[in-house]
C-alpha positions as CSV (number, residue, x, y, z in Angstrom):
1,X,42.0,-3.9,42.7
2,X,39.4,-5.7,40.6
3,X,38.1,-3.2,38.0
4,X,35.0,-5.2,37.0
5,X,33.7,-5.4,40.6
6,X,34.0,-1.6,41.2
7,X,30.6,0.1,40.7
8,X,32.0,3.1,38.8
9,X,33.6,0.7,36.3
10,X,30.4,-1.2,35.8
11,X,28.5,2.0,35.0
12,X,31.2,3.0,32.6
13,X,30.9,-0.4,30.9
14,X,27.1,0.1,30.4
15,X,27.5,3.6,29.1
16,X,28.3,2.7,25.5
17,X,25.3,0.4,25.4
18,X,23.1,3.2,26.8
19,X,24.4,5.5,24.1
20,X,23.6,3.0,21.4
21,X,20.0,2.8,22.7
22,X,19.6,6.5,23.1
23,X,21.4,7.8,20.0
24,X,22.1,5.1,17.5
25,X,18.9,3.1,17.7
26,X,16.6,6.1,16.8
27,X,18.8,6.9,13.9
28,X,18.7,3.4,12.6
29,X,14.9,3.3,13.1
30,X,14.6,6.6,11.1
31,X,16.8,5.2,8.3
32,X,14.6,2.0,8.2
33,X,11.5,4.1,7.9
34,X,13.0,6.4,5.2
35,X,14.8,3.7,3.2
36,X,13.5,0.2,3.9
37,X,9.8,1.0,4.2
38,X,9.4,2.5,0.7
39,X,11.4,-0.4,-0.7
40,X,9.1,-2.9,1.0
41,X,6.0,-1.1,-0.1
42,X,7.4,-1.1,-3.7
43,X,8.0,-4.8,-3.4
44,X,4.5,-5.4,-2.1
45,X,3.1,-3.5,-5.1
46,X,5.3,-5.2,-7.6
47,X,5.2,-8.7,-6.2
48,X,2.6,-9.4,-3.6
49,X,-0.3,-7.5,-5.2
50,X,-0.1,-9.3,-8.6
51,X,0.2,-12.6,-6.8
52,X,-2.9,-11.8,-4.7
53,X,-4.8,-10.6,-7.8
54,X,-3.8,-13.9,-9.5
55,X,-5.0,-15.9,-6.6
56,X,-8.3,-14.0,-6.6
57,X,-8.7,-14.7,-10.3
58,X,-8.0,-18.4,-9.9
59,X,-10.0,-19.0,-6.7
60,X,-12.6,-16.3,-6.1
61,X,-13.8,-15.7,-9.7
62,X,-14.8,-19.3,-10.3
63,X,-16.6,-19.4,-7.0
64,X,-18.4,-16.2,-7.9
65,X,-19.3,-17.5,-11.3
66,X,-20.6,-20.6,-9.8
67,X,-22.7,-18.7,-7.3
68,X,-24.1,-16.6,-10.2
69,X,-25.0,-19.7,-12.1
70,X,-26.7,-21.3,-9.1
71,X,-28.5,-18.2,-7.8
72,X,-28.8,-15.4,-10.3
73,X,-29.5,-17.4,-13.5
74,X,-32.5,-19.3,-12.0
75,X,-34.0,-16.0,-10.9
76,X,-33.5,-14.5,-14.3
77,X,-35.0,-17.5,-16.0
78,X,-38.0,-17.3,-13.6
79,X,-38.4,-13.6,-14.4
80,X,-38.3,-14.4,-18.2
81,X,-40.9,-17.1,-17.7
82,X,-43.2,-14.7,-15.8
83,X,-42.8,-11.6,-17.9
84,X,-41.6,-12.4,-21.4
85,X,-43.3,-15.7,-22.1
86,X,-46.8,-14.4,-21.6
87,X,-46.0,-11.5,-24.0
88,X,-44.7,-14.0,-26.6
89,X,-47.7,-16.2,-26.1
90,X,-50.0,-13.2,-26.5
91,X,-48.3,-12.2,-29.8
92,X,-48.5,-15.8,-31.0
93,X,-52.2,-16.0,-30.1
94,X,-52.8,-12.6,-31.8
95,X,-51.0,-13.8,-34.9
96,X,-53.0,-17.0,-35.0
97,X,-56.2,-15.1,-34.5
98,X,-55.2,-12.7,-37.3
99,X,-54.4,-15.6,-39.6
100,X,-57.7,-17.3,-38.9
101,X,-59.6,-14.1,-39.5
102,X,-57.8,-13.5,-42.8
103,X,-58.5,-17.1,-43.8
104,X,-62.3,-16.7,-43.3
105,X,-63.9,-16.1,-46.7
């Protein structure tokens, strides 16, 4: 009699594989979650995060600084021209007027 062809023997051959899927696989998954995940998270914090931070410093910061130079600085310069310069001119004019008044005999 051919043992492989018999249905009972085929089911018995599949039984260890079924046990692996039902019992061993969840245990392995649990071990992965309890052991490997914290290690991976630790590696991410120790290796990947500093690399990303370094990339941000090297790439994003110069871009931001350039945007600040191109956008914010002209706005600030314009505000200075509109607010501070008239005040300075007023002080200079007042100083000149005071000087002229003092120089009148």
